[in-house]
Steps between C-alpha positions, in 0.01 A plus 500: 500500500822376657577135575794306640633454145576872469813450711652290220659645181250335266289788370426505128298822493454815708238333719506300822522127424138439609375733223487394136596710200140506378146442626450210255273244674686219328829562685611182673798311645471119509668182620404167344654170617445132424628160605446138397627161605726309262233233458267770358214411731463839671529868414488787747466861389525825690436860400509836674418833335530858624267750333628837629245726331213283617639464853473120490725198551364162397650154534411137433640151525369196314574129489415262213534128577300178464265664248398775739611861542457698822571871560513753780448867400556818699470873434578788734553876505857586399712634781729799454813279511356267231526199729469174307220355710125453470311324775655155558730523196841667491824501306841557656820586312755303703797584274440718193534313172570171682243398755133580569245357743126452445279460806134416530371496854238230541173589326218252447726198497783655294841618622853534362855595589709472184845635410627563146877477443644612168696267268548752215550871462198727538479653155307769319275311262319742272327835485168559332280796421159467341238760414153488350439837339585744776448246779804346669436130551838382623841645573717274705836342563531142615782307670542125537696256718512122541523348846428220743252479788496376856247507783154365571147545375170372633185464290181355651690314769766359264848637578784453253866579557706667229877487458737659252584170330144404412318834460600735219349826391521856376408854578440816309469865589316752286408861546370794302142546380262217427129525442411197286316250715487724808229722648687797353432387143365779279157456349614721213786275387456367148697188597344440840612165642678404178823315577721231350771383738709182507776436751708201598753450779695174469773357720744245359804349670734736317298821459176685563306636205256791485293567186219759487288686249226764496325562169229728364188353336680536167792290624743789542744447784483748787756320710694181429800349664714192544745474788728203574597520867791310652478379860661709770830372630636578847600864510303598189300822510123453496459794261700742289708257292296514182793384284448150640148485351453396137206675340302494180163611364473237226254223589157358432240325717309240300201435726259210451178581685254277681212482251242772553718699744788741530688260732830349385510123448859494370757762411800484264749776568750602232773734628745648248725414342646837571850546635557255783133423555341204321251278676223262391278407794185294536285615795236269645263644764451279805277715722270799506502813711224759458640850519170626640626317808743793532243764414544525122155568354339370819141632525549608863874508572617676182820698557452848638146448626397722791315281752436792735773396744661170599346203323603135510342203325559158352381294205555153356451348156471142374707545186317232303180703536648836399381641170814619311284722276399733783706819509621445857639159398670584170822616667687194632839364588594137440791326670674303229768260392730617222740313275776669299602359167824376660293283736539714811191504724379815671217599732312827531186673398324634195270798546262617232211740469325603180204735531347655192616455142845375395540482123797255481320246718157550350339605825187714449359773726413378846644181646384236255728245324688561177298512180 
């Protein structure tokens, strides 16, 4: 099954690029992107996933502002060239590792034309492999980059302009195999839908900070990382200069939860001390963004779902009415204000999802609060 990519020297196995190394239904390749204004009133998220062994590409864009979140979803058959487009949504790589463009053609009162421009290197974050018995749950690599946004977006007749000075954000890429929370999830997995993940991306005036952890129900780390990223200067490479990045794996998230939920109310982050990395940061959430708005655990638009051809839809939520104890609402991002112990103020997001038991936190089976 040849595609246009087979003319490039990028093959990793003795197959055409359009064919995967296995028939695993969980094989995927994903872009996730987010932006927020510096006043922390609005968050926009975008996601696009290619599922090569299911023959599907799905995409979504979602806006959370003024207590309301609105999404457009799309799913389409995957073309041979793995085009990053589904219905009215598409992603364009303008300059690899530096600039990408997200476009939503008008659909039910929503449209967007937004450009991400990098301000840090695009780095390899962490790799993770997780099994349950003989069932592969996750095997993936993730990359991360901080950036700024420009362009326009319209939601229900309200158009807002974005510029690089006032709109900051991030992107990540991940690929490999992922079944947890998708339609490919195995019914035979002993740890079905069990996940503990905490992730923060914080931008200060002098650095950008990435901290992430995945843990088993017993509290054993599967992937954990700290990366301190300097800002790109004119002429700097946007990737490949890893010696400029300070890393560690010594940190702790101390999360205070909203009573009766698994939603963070406040987070204290201790990083290090280890080598050059020592940070004490207080993180205060200022907004809420439901990840089901990008398809995560969504009852209809779950990643990898076959809709029988092209499908496009929209949905809106009044966030004050959302039940955080429902499985589709447990996974959330929160734009936040952060303060380092030296007084420096940063902005960014805190993402957290805890499904199933987590011994260190006291979470029981299911999605109930700590006991």
